[in-house]
N, C-alpha and C positions, 0 to 999 in steps of 0.2 A: 760731213760737207761742211766745216767754220763756220759761224753762228758771226757776219758783224751789225745786226740789225739791230736797234739802239729799246727792240719790244724784249730783247732778251733778259734772261733773267741774268745772265750772266757779273759777274760785278767785276774793281775798275781795279782790283789787284794784281800786284804779279802773274798772279798764274791768269788762266783761264774753269781754275773750279768753278762751276757753279754756288758747293754746299759749303763754300766758308762765309759763307753772308747770310747769318737765320734773318728768318723765319726755316729754309725752305732749307736746312740739310735731314733726309730721310730718318739718320742714324749714325749719331758722330764717333761710335761706335766697333762702327762695319767701315773696317778694314777699307771694302769698294769706296764708299765717299772718301776716305782722310784726303785733301793735298794733299803730293807731294810736289807742289811747285813745276811736279816738267811742264803740263801750256800741253801734254797730248791730249786728257781729253774731249772730244768735239762732240758737239750737240745738232743735233740735223733739226730746221727750226721749221714750220708748214704753219704762217700764218692765215690766216682765215678771216681776219679783219673786214668786217663789209658782209661774208655769206653767212643765210642763216640757212636752219636746219633743213634737209639732211645733207649740207653736202658737209662739214666739218670734219661730221661723223667722216665720210665716207671719202672726201680726202685725209683724215688719220690713220681710213686702214689702206691706202694705196700707198704714202709715204711708209706707212711703219714696214710694210711691206717687201722697199725693197733696202730694207739695215738689216746686218747684222744680228744675230744672237746679244744679245745685250747691249745694247746700244740704242744713249738716248736720242729722246726726239720732246720736240720742246711745243707748243702748239696752241696758240694763239688765235679769239675767239671775242668776239661784242655777245656775238646773238646768245642771249637770256638763258634760250631753253641747253649751251655749249657747258655748263656749268652742273645739271643730274648728267645731258645726253653722252657728254666723254669719257668720266668717269667708272658712267655703267657701259660703255664697250669698249675701256679699257677693261673692264670687271669678267661679261662677257671675253673678250677675246682671248680673259690669258695673260696680258700684261702685265704693268704692275706702275701707277700710276707711286712716283715718287713725290712730287709734287704737287701742290695746284693752292692758284689767290686771283685775290681779282685782284687791278691796280689801277683806274682808272677808266673802270667801265669793261675795262677786258680781263677775260680769262687766263689765265697762264696757266698753262700744263704740263709737267715734266713725268714721261712718261717710257719706262726704260721694255724694249720690246726681249721676252721671253720665249722659252719655245713655247709658250701652249698654243693653242690650239692655232688653228690660219684666220686669220683676220676675216 
């Protein structure tokens, strides 16, 4: 699912790779995160702004279950509890937190679905 929401971490470069813009590149030595300019990288956006605990975690679990392994999901939330709840859920569910930052009171999380436990 392509992401065109203005809350996205995606930048305005000619490709849609979100890892081209520091400081969110998780590991620039890892080939999976190198921008090839192909524009094929899609990020599934889950907008949880205005939703409060436990809804962002519940939505994250529901949405990531819809994705293929290794797909990337961006979750955006403004609930202060999300700053701790989402990273805890990611770890417990066996997924990978690629990036996290706070922008204008919103938490942005890039999460990669892995073959871990059922979320």
